[in-house]
N, CA, C, O and the ligand as a Tripos MOL2 file, in Angstrom:
@<TRIPOS>MOLECULE
protein
  249   247    63     0     0
PROTEIN
NO_CHARGES

@<TRIPOS>ATOM
      1 N          97.3530  107.2850  106.8540 N.3       1 MET1
      2 CA         96.2430  106.7550  106.0550 C.3       1 MET1
      3 C          96.5170  105.2980  105.6910 C.2       1 MET1
      4 O          97.5760  104.9700  105.1560 O.2       1 MET1
      5 N          95.5740  104.4530  105.9790 N.am      2 LEU2
      6 CA         95.6960  103.0780  105.5190 C.3       2 LEU2
      7 C          95.3860  103.0450  104.0280 C.2       2 LEU2
      8 O          94.4530  103.6910  103.5510 O.2       2 LEU2
      9 N          96.1770  102.2920  103.3240 N.am      3 ASP3
     10 CA         96.1010  102.3450  101.8590 C.3       3 ASP3
     11 C          95.9810  100.9490  101.2850 C.2       3 ASP3
     12 O          96.7670  100.5450  100.4280 O.2       3 ASP3
     13 N          95.0040  100.2280  101.7600 N.am      4 THR4
     14 CA         94.8280   98.8660  101.2790 C.3       4 THR4
     15 C          93.4500   98.7280  100.6410 C.2       4 THR4
     16 O          92.5250   99.4880  100.9250 O.2       4 THR4
     17 N          93.3530   97.7490   99.7880 N.am      5 TRP5
     18 CA         92.1200   97.5170   99.0480 C.3       5 TRP5
     19 C          91.6920   96.0750   99.2210 C.2       5 TRP5
     20 O          92.5250   95.1760   99.3400 O.2       5 TRP5
     21 N          90.4050   95.8660   99.2340 N.am      6 SER6
     22 CA         89.8750   94.5110   99.2010 C.3       6 SER6
     23 C          89.4390   94.2030   97.7810 C.2       6 SER6
     24 O          88.8500   95.0460   97.1040 O.2       6 SER6
     25 N          89.7300   93.0040   97.3400 N.am      7 THR7
     26 CA         89.2900   92.5590   96.0320 C.3       7 THR7
     27 C          88.2350   91.4830   96.2130 C.2       7 THR7
     28 O          88.4760   90.4520   96.8400 O.2       7 THR7
     29 N          87.0790   91.7390   95.6610 N.am      8 ILE8
     30 CA         85.9820   90.7770   95.7540 C.3       8 ILE8
     31 C          85.6580   90.3100   94.3460 C.2       8 ILE8
     32 O          85.2470   91.1030   93.4990 O.2       8 ILE8
     33 N          85.8430   89.0330   94.1010 N.am      9 THR9
     34 CA         85.6840   88.4840   92.7650 C.3       9 THR9
     35 C          84.3380   87.8070   92.6040 C.2       9 THR9
     36 O          83.9870   86.8970   93.3550 O.2       9 THR9
     37 N          83.6020   88.2600   91.6290 N.am     10 HIS10
     38 CA         82.3570   87.6310   91.2400 C.3      10 HIS10
     39 C          82.5960   86.8980   89.9260 C.2      10 HIS10
     40 O          83.6390   87.0910   89.3030 O.2      10 HIS10
     41 N          81.6530   86.0590   89.4870 N.am     11 PRO11
     42 CA         81.8690   85.3210   88.2370 C.3      11 PRO11
     43 C          82.1830   86.2190   87.0510 C.2      11 PRO11
     44 O          82.9660   85.8230   86.1870 O.2      11 PRO11
     45 N          81.6120   87.3950   86.9760 N.am     12 LYS12
     46 CA         81.8170   88.2280   85.7940 C.3      12 LYS12
     47 C          82.4150   89.5900   86.0930 C.2      12 LYS12
     48 O          82.6160   90.3910   85.1800 O.2      12 LYS12
     49 N          82.6960   89.8570   87.3340 N.am     13 ASP13
     50 CA         83.3380   91.1380   87.6260 C.3      13 ASP13
     51 C          84.1630   91.0470   88.9030 C.2      13 ASP13
     52 O          83.9680   90.1670   89.7420 O.2      13 ASP13
     53 N          85.0770   91.9750   89.0140 N.am     14 THR14
     54 CA         85.9450   92.0340   90.1820 C.3      14 THR14
     55 C          85.8050   93.4140   90.8010 C.2      14 THR14
     56 O          85.9970   94.4240   90.1240 O.2      14 THR14
     57 N          85.4800   93.4590   92.0530 N.am     15 HIS15
     58 CA         85.3120   94.7370   92.7340 C.3      15 HIS15
     59 C          86.5580   95.0470   93.5420 C.2      15 HIS15
     60 O          87.0900   94.1970   94.2560 O.2      15 HIS15
     61 N          87.0110   96.2880   93.4100 N.am     16 HIS16
     62 CA         88.1500   96.7710   94.1710 C.3      16 HIS16
     63 C          87.6180   97.8230   95.1370 C.2      16 HIS16
     64 O          87.1810   98.8990   94.7280 O.2      16 HIS16
     65 N          87.6620   97.4970   96.4040 N.am     17 ILE17
     66 CA         87.0070   98.3360   97.4070 C.3      17 ILE17
     67 C          88.0350   98.7960   98.4380 C.2      17 ILE17
     68 O          88.7510   97.9680   99.0020 O.2      17 ILE17
     69 N          88.1190  100.0890   98.6910 N.am     18 PRO18
     70 CA         89.0800  100.5870   99.6760 C.3      18 PRO18
     71 C          88.7020  100.1470  101.0870 C.2      18 PRO18
     72 O          87.5540  100.2800  101.5100 O.2      18 PRO18
     73 N          89.6920   99.6190  101.8020 N.am     19 ASP19
     74 CA         89.4570   99.2060  103.1910 C.3      19 ASP19
     75 C          89.3690  100.4320  104.0890 C.2      19 ASP19
     76 O          89.9450  101.4800  103.7940 O.2      19 ASP19
     77 N          88.6510  100.2860  105.1670 N.am     20 HIS20
     78 CA         88.6010  101.3110  106.2170 C.3      20 HIS20
     79 C          88.1670  102.6620  105.6680 C.2      20 HIS20
     80 O          88.6300  103.7050  106.1310 O.2      20 HIS20
     81 N          87.2800  102.6410  104.6820 N.am     21 ASP21
     82 CA         86.8260  103.9190  104.1510 C.3      21 ASP21
     83 C          85.7610  104.5000  105.0780 C.2      21 ASP21
     84 O          85.2740  103.8380  105.9950 O.2      21 ASP21
     85 N          85.4240  105.7340  104.8140 N.am     22 LEU22
     86 CA         84.4830  106.4320  105.6880 C.3      22 LEU22
     87 C          83.0360  106.0520  105.4170 C.2      22 LEU22
     88 O          82.1420  106.3480  106.2100 O.2      22 LEU22
     89 N          82.8170  105.3870  104.2780 N.am     23 ILE23
     90 CA         81.4740  104.9250  103.9600 C.3      23 ILE23
     91 C          81.5040  103.4190  103.7770 C.2      23 ILE23
     92 O          82.5570  102.8420  103.5080 O.2      23 ILE23
     93 N          80.3800  102.7990  103.9200 N.am     24 ASP24
     94 CA         80.2820  101.3560  103.7120 C.3      24 ASP24
     95 C          80.0040  101.0800  102.2440 C.2      24 ASP24
     96 O          79.0060  101.5390  101.6900 O.2      24 ASP24
     97 N          80.8920  100.3310  101.6290 N.am     25 HIS25
     98 CA         80.7310   99.9930  100.2140 C.3      25 HIS25
     99 C          79.9790   98.6730  100.0740 C.2      25 HIS25
    100 O          80.1310   97.7590  100.8850 O.2      25 HIS25
    101 N          79.1850   98.6020   99.0480 N.am     26 GLN26
    102 CA         78.5150   97.3560   98.7140 C.3      26 GLN26
    103 C          79.1850   96.8040   97.4600 C.2      26 GLN26
    104 O          79.4190   97.5560   96.5140 O.2      26 GLN26
    105 N          79.4980   95.5130   97.4280 N.am     27 PRO27
    106 CA         80.2160   94.9650   96.2720 C.3      27 PRO27
    107 C          79.3090   94.7250   95.0800 C.2      27 PRO27
    108 O          79.2340   93.6130   94.5550 O.2      27 PRO27
    109 N          78.6240   95.7690   94.6590 N.am     28 ASP28
    110 CA         77.8100   95.6830   93.4560 C.3      28 ASP28
    111 C          77.7720   97.0550   92.7970 C.2      28 ASP28
    112 O          78.2630   98.0410   93.3490 O.2      28 ASP28
    113 N          77.1830   97.1000   91.6100 N.am     29 GLU29
    114 CA         77.2260   98.3310   90.8240 C.3      29 GLU29
    115 C          76.3550   99.4410   91.3960 C.2      29 GLU29
    116 O          76.3820  100.5720   90.9110 O.2      29 GLU29
    117 N          75.5910   99.1160   92.4190 N.am     30 HIS30
    118 CA         74.7000  100.1180   92.9910 C.3      30 HIS30
    119 C          75.2990  100.7960   94.2190 C.2      30 HIS30
    120 O          74.6110  101.5310   94.9280 O.2      30 HIS30
    121 N          76.5670  100.5480   94.4640 N.am     31 CYS31
    122 CA         77.2140  101.1590   95.6200 C.3      31 CYS31
    123 C          77.0630  102.6770   95.5680 C.2      31 CYS31
    124 O          77.0810  103.2810   94.4960 O.2      31 CYS31
    125 N          76.9170  103.2710   96.7300 N.am     32 ILE32
    126 CA         76.6680  104.7120   96.7950 C.3      32 ILE32
    127 C          77.8530  105.5540   96.3450 C.2      32 ILE32
    128 O          77.7080  106.7560   96.1230 O.2      32 ILE32
    129 N          79.0280  104.9350   96.2060 N.am     33 CYS33
    130 CA         80.1960  105.7200   95.7900 C.3      33 CYS33
    131 C          80.2300  105.9280   94.2820 C.2      33 CYS33
    132 O          81.0500  106.6990   93.7840 O.2      33 CYS33
    133 N          79.3430  105.2440   93.5440 N.am     34 GLY34
    134 CA         79.3480  105.3880   92.0880 C.3      34 GLY34
    135 C          80.6010  104.8100   91.4650 C.2      34 GLY34
    136 O          81.3740  105.5430   90.8480 O.2      34 GLY34
    137 N          80.8230  103.5050   91.6110 N.am     35 PRO35
    138 CA         82.0620  102.8850   91.1440 C.3      35 PRO35
    139 C          82.2430  102.9850   89.6290 C.2      35 PRO35
    140 O          81.2770  103.0450   88.8680 O.2      35 PRO35
    141 N          83.4920  103.0010   89.2250 N.am     36 THR36
    142 CA         83.8550  103.0800   87.8180 C.3      36 THR36
    143 C          84.0700  101.6790   87.2620 C.2      36 THR36
    144 O          84.8170  100.8840   87.8320 O.2      36 THR36
    145 N          83.4080  101.3820   86.1460 N.am     37 HIS37
    146 CA         83.5530  100.0750   85.5020 C.3      37 HIS37
    147 C          84.5730  100.1640   84.3780 C.2      37 HIS37
    148 O          84.4980  101.0550   83.5320 O.2      37 HIS37
    149 N          85.5100   99.2520   84.3700 N.am     38 ARG38
    150 CA         86.4960   99.1830   83.2900 C.3      38 ARG38
    151 C          86.4610   97.7680   82.7230 C.2      38 ARG38
    152 O          86.5940   96.7860   83.4530 O.2      38 ARG38
    153 N          86.2840   97.6850   81.4270 N.am     39 SER39
    154 CA         86.2290   96.3650   80.8040 C.3      39 SER39
    155 C          87.6160   95.7490   80.7410 C.2      39 SER39
    156 O          88.6220   96.4550   80.6610 O.2      39 SER39
    157 N          87.6540   94.4340   80.7770 N.am     40 ASP40
    158 CA         88.9110   93.6950   80.7260 C.3      40 ASP40
    159 C          88.6760   92.4540   79.8830 C.2      40 ASP40
    160 O          87.9190   91.5630   80.2670 O.2      40 ASP40
    161 N          89.3340   92.4050   78.7270 N.am     41 VAL41
    162 CA         89.1840   91.2370   77.8640 C.3      41 VAL41
    163 C          90.4990   90.4730   77.7500 C.2      41 VAL41
    164 O          90.6730   89.6590   76.8440 O.2      41 VAL41
    165 N          91.4240   90.7380   78.6710 N.am     42 SER42
    166 CA         92.7520   90.1360   78.5790 C.3      42 SER42
    167 C          92.7070   88.6190   78.7130 C.2      42 SER42
    168 O          93.6010   87.9320   78.2200 O.2      42 SER42
    169 N          91.6950   88.0930   79.3620 N.am     43 SER43
    170 CA         91.6090   86.6470   79.5300 C.3      43 SER43
    171 C          90.8100   85.9890   78.4050 C.2      43 SER43
    172 O          90.6080   84.7750   78.4110 O.2      43 SER43
    173 N          90.3560   86.7930   77.4380 N.am     44 GLY44
    174 CA         89.6180   86.2270   76.3180 C.3      44 GLY44
    175 C          88.1140   86.2990   76.4980 C.2      44 GLY44
    176 O          87.3610   86.0820   75.5480 O.2      44 GLY44
    177 N          87.6790   86.5980   77.6870 N.am     45 VAL45
    178 CA         86.2610   86.8050   77.9420 C.3      45 VAL45
    179 C          86.0920   88.1660   78.6050 C.2      45 VAL45
    180 O          86.9850   88.6560   79.2960 O.2      45 VAL45
    181 N          84.9430   88.7560   78.3820 N.am     46 LEU46
    182 CA         84.7070   90.0730   78.9570 C.3      46 LEU46
    183 C          84.4570   89.9770   80.4570 C.2      46 LEU46
    184 O          83.5650   89.2670   80.9220 O.2      46 LEU46
    185 N          85.2690   90.7090   81.1840 N.am     47 ARG47
    186 CA         85.0450   90.8570   82.6130 C.3      47 ARG47
    187 C          85.0360   92.3420   82.9190 C.2      47 ARG47
    188 O          85.4570   93.1600   82.1000 O.2      47 ARG47
    189 N          84.5670   92.6740   84.0700 N.am     48 TRP48
    190 CA         84.5760   94.0720   84.4900 C.3      48 TRP48
    191 C          85.3910   94.2210   85.7560 C.2      48 TRP48
    192 O          85.2270   93.4770   86.7240 O.2      48 TRP48
    193 N          86.2760   95.2060   85.7210 N.am     49 ASN49
    194 CA         86.9170   95.6460   86.9450 C.3      49 ASN49
    195 C          86.1140   96.8280   87.4610 C.2      49 ASN49
    196 O          85.9530   97.8300   86.7650 O.2      49 ASN49
    197 N          85.6230   96.7100   88.6550 N.am     50 VAL50
    198 CA         84.7830   97.7520   89.2300 C.3      50 VAL50
    199 C          85.5620   98.4320   90.3510 C.2      50 VAL50
    200 O          85.7700   97.8650   91.4240 O.2      50 VAL50
    201 N          85.9790   99.6440   90.0750 N.am     51 TRP51
    202 CA         86.7880  100.3880   91.0420 C.3      51 TRP51
    203 C          85.8850  101.2990   91.8600 C.2      51 TRP51
    204 O          85.2380  102.2010   91.3300 O.2      51 TRP51
    205 N          85.8570  101.0450   93.1440 N.am     52 HIS52
    206 CA         85.0800  101.9000   94.0310 C.3      52 HIS52
    207 C          85.9040  103.1200   94.4050 C.2      52 HIS52
    208 O          87.1340  103.0900   94.3930 O.2      52 HIS52
    209 N          85.2130  104.1680   94.7280 N.am     53 HIS53
    210 CA         85.8710  105.4370   95.0160 C.3      53 HIS53
    211 C          85.9300  105.6580   96.5230 C.2      53 HIS53
    212 O          84.9100  105.6800   97.2120 O.2      53 HIS53
    213 N          87.1420  105.8200   97.0040 N.am     54 SER54
    214 CA         87.3030  106.1090   98.4200 C.3      54 SER54
    215 C          87.0910  107.5930   98.6710 C.2      54 SER54
    216 O          87.3300  108.4210   97.7910 O.2      54 SER54
    217 N          86.6520  107.9170   99.8480 N.am     55 LEU55
    218 CA         86.4530  109.3280  100.1720 C.3      55 LEU55
    219 C          87.7660  110.0500  100.4240 C.2      55 LEU55
    220 O          87.8150  111.2800  100.4120 O.2      55 LEU55
    221 N          88.8290  109.2920  100.6510 N.am     56 ASP56
    222 CA         90.1120  109.9560  100.8940 C.3      56 ASP56
    223 C          90.9470  110.1090   99.6260 C.2      56 ASP56
    224 O          92.0630  110.6240   99.6800 O.2      56 ASP56
    225 N          90.4180  109.6670   98.4850 N.am     57 GLY57
    226 CA         91.0900  109.9160   97.2110 C.3      57 GLY57
    227 C          92.3040  109.0640   96.9590 C.2      57 GLY57
    228 O          93.1460  109.4270   96.1380 O.2      57 GLY57
    229 N          92.4240  107.9280   97.6470 N.am     58 ARG58
    230 CA         93.6560  107.1410   97.5210 C.3      58 ARG58
    231 C          93.8510  106.5720   96.1200 C.2      58 ARG58
    232 O          94.9790  106.2660   95.7330 O.2      58 ARG58
    233 N          92.7630  106.4230   95.3480 N.am     59 GLU59
    234 CA         92.9540  105.8510   94.0190 C.3      59 GLU59
    235 C          93.7230  106.7770   93.0850 C.2      59 GLU59
    236 O          94.1670  106.3500   92.0190 O.2      59 GLU59
    237 N          93.8830  108.0390   93.4710 N.am     60 ASP60
    238 CA         94.6770  108.9470   92.6530 C.3      60 ASP60
    239 C          96.1540  108.5670   92.6380 C.2      60 ASP60
    240 O          96.9160  109.0580   91.8050 O.2      60 ASP60
    241 N          96.5570  107.6990   93.5550 N.am     61 ASP61
    242 CA         97.9600  107.3070   93.6450 C.3      61 ASP61
    243 C          98.2960  106.0890   92.8150 C.2      61 ASP61
    244 O          99.4430  105.6430   92.8270 O.2      61 ASP61
    245 N          97.3470  105.5400   92.1010 N.am     62 GLU62
    246 CA         97.6160  104.3360   91.3260 C.3      62 GLU62
    247 C          98.7040  104.5670   90.3080 C.2      62 GLU62
    248 O          99.0590  103.6520   89.5660 O.2      62 GLU62
    249 ZN         81.7730  101.7000   96.6090 Zn       63 ZN63
@<TRIPOS>BOND
     1     1     2 1
     2     2     3 1
     3     3     4 2
     4     3     5 am
     5     5     6 1
     6     6     7 1
     7     7     8 2
     8     7     9 am
     9     9    10 1
    10    10    11 1
    11    11    12 2
    12    11    13 am
    13    13    14 1
    14    14    15 1
    15    15    16 2
    16    15    17 am
    17    17    18 1
    18    18    19 1
    19    19    20 2
    20    19    21 am
    21    21    22 1
    22    22    23 1
    23    23    24 2
    24    23    25 am
    25    25    26 1
    26    26    27 1
    27    27    28 2
    28    27    29 am
    29    29    30 1
    30    30    31 1
    31    31    32 2
    32    31    33 am
    33    33    34 1
    34    34    35 1
    35    35    36 2
    36    35    37 am
    37    37    38 1
    38    38    39 1
    39    39    40 2
    40    39    41 am
    41    41    42 1
    42    42    43 1
    43    43    44 2
    44    43    45 am
    45    45    46 1
    46    46    47 1
    47    47    48 2
    48    47    49 am
    49    49    50 1
    50    50    51 1
    51    51    52 2
    52    51    53 am
    53    53    54 1
    54    54    55 1
    55    55    56 2
    56    55    57 am
    57    57    58 1
    58    58    59 1
    59    59    60 2
    60    59    61 am
    61    61    62 1
    62    62    63 1
    63    63    64 2
    64    63    65 am
    65    65    66 1
    66    66    67 1
    67    67    68 2
    68    67    69 am
    69    69    70 1
    70    70    71 1
    71    71    72 2
    72    71    73 am
    73    73    74 1
    74    74    75 1
    75    75    76 2
    76    75    77 am
    77    77    78 1
    78    78    79 1
    79    79    80 2
    80    79    81 am
    81    81    82 1
    82    82    83 1
    83    83    84 2
    84    83    85 am
    85    85    86 1
    86    86    87 1
    87    87    88 2
    88    87    89 am
    89    89    90 1
    90    90    91 1
    91    91    92 2
    92    91    93 am
    93    93    94 1
    94    94    95 1
    95    95    96 2
    96    95    97 am
    97    97    98 1
    98    98    99 1
    99    99   100 2
   100    99   101 am
   101   101   102 1
   102   102   103 1
   103   103   104 2
   104   103   105 am
   105   105   106 1
   106   106   107 1
   107   107   108 2
   108   107   109 am
   109   109   110 1
   110   110   111 1
   111   111   112 2
   112   111   113 am
   113   113   114 1
   114   114   115 1
   115   115   116 2
   116   115   117 am
   117   117   118 1
   118   118   119 1
   119   119   120 2
   120   119   121 am
   121   121   122 1
   122   122   123 1
   123   123   124 2
   124   123   125 am
   125   125   126 1
   126   126   127 1
   127   127   128 2
   128   127   129 am
   129   129   130 1
   130   130   131 1
   131   131   132 2
   132   131   133 am
   133   133   134 1
   134   134   135 1
   135   135   136 2
   136   135   137 am
   137   137   138 1
   138   138   139 1
   139   139   140 2
   140   139   141 am
   141   141   142 1
   142   142   143 1
   143   143   144 2
   144   143   145 am
   145   145   146 1
   146   146   147 1
   147   147   148 2
   148   147   149 am
   149   149   150 1
   150   150   151 1
   151   151   152 2
   152   151   153 am
   153   153   154 1
   154   154   155 1
   155   155   156 2
   156   155   157 am
   157   157   158 1
   158   158   159 1
   159   159   160 2
   160   159   161 am
   161   161   162 1
   162   162   163 1
   163   163   164 2
   164   163   165 am
   165   165   166 1
   166   166   167 1
   167   167   168 2
   168   167   169 am
   169   169   170 1
   170   170   171 1
   171   171   172 2
   172   171   173 am
   173   173   174 1
   174   174   175 1
   175   175   176 2
   176   175   177 am
   177   177   178 1
   178   178   179 1
   179   179   180 2
   180   179   181 am
   181   181   182 1
   182   182   183 1
   183   183   184 2
   184   183   185 am
   185   185   186 1
   186   186   187 1
   187   187   188 2
   188   187   189 am
   189   189   190 1
   190   190   191 1
   191   191   192 2
   192   191   193 am
   193   193   194 1
   194   194   195 1
   195   195   196 2
   196   195   197 am
   197   197   198 1
   198   198   199 1
   199   199   200 2
   200   199   201 am
   201   201   202 1
   202   202   203 1
   203   203   204 2
   204   203   205 am
   205   205   206 1
   206   206   207 1
   207   207   208 2
   208   207   209 am
   209   209   210 1
   210   210   211 1
   211   211   212 2
   212   211   213 am
   213   213   214 1
   214   214   215 1
   215   215   216 2
   216   215   217 am
   217   217   218 1
   218   218   219 1
   219   219   220 2
   220   219   221 am
   221   221   222 1
   222   222   223 1
   223   223   224 2
   224   223   225 am
   225   225   226 1
   226   226   227 1
   227   227   228 2
   228   227   229 am
   229   229   230 1
   230   230   231 1
   231   231   232 2
   232   231   233 am
   233   233   234 1
   234   234   235 1
   235   235   236 2
   236   235   237 am
   237   237   238 1
   238   238   239 1
   239   239   240 2
   240   239   241 am
   241   241   242 1
   242   242   243 1
   243   243   244 2
   244   243   245 am
   245   245   246 1
   246   246   247 1
   247   247   248 2
@<TRIPOS>SUBSTRUCTURE
     1 MET1         2 RESIDUE 1 A MET
     2 LEU2         6 RESIDUE 1 A LEU
     3 ASP3        10 RESIDUE 1 A ASP
     4 THR4        14 RESIDUE 1 A THR
     5 TRP5        18 RESIDUE 1 A TRP
     6 SER6        22 RESIDUE 1 A SER
     7 THR7        26 RESIDUE 1 A THR
     8 ILE8        30 RESIDUE 1 A ILE
     9 THR9        34 RESIDUE 1 A THR
    10 HIS10       38 RESIDUE 1 A HIS
    11 PRO11       42 RESIDUE 1 A PRO
    12 LYS12       46 RESIDUE 1 A LYS
    13 ASP13       50 RESIDUE 1 A ASP
    14 THR14       54 RESIDUE 1 A THR
    15 HIS15       58 RESIDUE 1 A HIS
    16 HIS16       62 RESIDUE 1 A HIS
    17 ILE17       66 RESIDUE 1 A ILE
    18 PRO18       70 RESIDUE 1 A PRO
    19 ASP19       74 RESIDUE 1 A ASP
    20 HIS20       78 RESIDUE 1 A HIS
    21 ASP21       82 RESIDUE 1 A ASP
    22 LEU22       86 RESIDUE 1 A LEU
    23 ILE23       90 RESIDUE 1 A ILE
    24 ASP24       94 RESIDUE 1 A ASP
    25 HIS25       98 RESIDUE 1 A HIS
    26 GLN26      102 RESIDUE 1 A GLN
    27 PRO27      106 RESIDUE 1 A PRO
    28 ASP28      110 RESIDUE 1 A ASP
    29 GLU29      114 RESIDUE 1 A GLU
    30 HIS30      118 RESIDUE 1 A HIS
    31 CYS31      122 RESIDUE 1 A CYS
    32 ILE32      126 RESIDUE 1 A ILE
    33 CYS33      130 RESIDUE 1 A CYS
    34 GLY34      134 RESIDUE 1 A GLY
    35 PRO35      138 RESIDUE 1 A PRO
    36 THR36      142 RESIDUE 1 A THR
    37 HIS37      146 RESIDUE 1 A HIS
    38 ARG38      150 RESIDUE 1 A ARG
    39 SER39      154 RESIDUE 1 A SER
    40 ASP40      158 RESIDUE 1 A ASP
    41 VAL41      162 RESIDUE 1 A VAL
    42 SER42      166 RESIDUE 1 A SER
    43 SER43      170 RESIDUE 1 A SER
    44 GLY44      174 RESIDUE 1 A GLY
    45 VAL45      178 RESIDUE 1 A VAL
    46 LEU46      182 RESIDUE 1 A LEU
    47 ARG47      186 RESIDUE 1 A ARG
    48 TRP48      190 RESIDUE 1 A TRP
    49 ASN49      194 RESIDUE 1 A ASN
    50 VAL50      198 RESIDUE 1 A VAL
    51 TRP51      202 RESIDUE 1 A TRP
    52 HIS52      206 RESIDUE 1 A HIS
    53 HIS53      210 RESIDUE 1 A HIS
    54 SER54      214 RESIDUE 1 A SER
    55 LEU55      218 RESIDUE 1 A LEU
    56 ASP56      222 RESIDUE 1 A ASP
    57 GLY57      226 RESIDUE 1 A GLY
    58 ARG58      230 RESIDUE 1 A ARG
    59 GLU59      234 RESIDUE 1 A GLU
    60 ASP60      238 RESIDUE 1 A ASP
    61 ASP61      242 RESIDUE 1 A ASP
    62 GLU62      246 RESIDUE 1 A GLU
    63 ZN63       249 GROUP 0 **** ****
């Protein structure tokens, strides 16, 4: 299993998308995988980390 992720940074959110997944992910909140949004204020401004869900469950290994 390939276990790599692509990070796509937008001005206000960062998308984490599994590479080589069985479905095509769109780097927005409307992706069919139903991505999980996690707020991040560590930089002093609100950003969102948007974790997309792979069909192979690799995010369980984080
Ligand atoms: Zn997705």
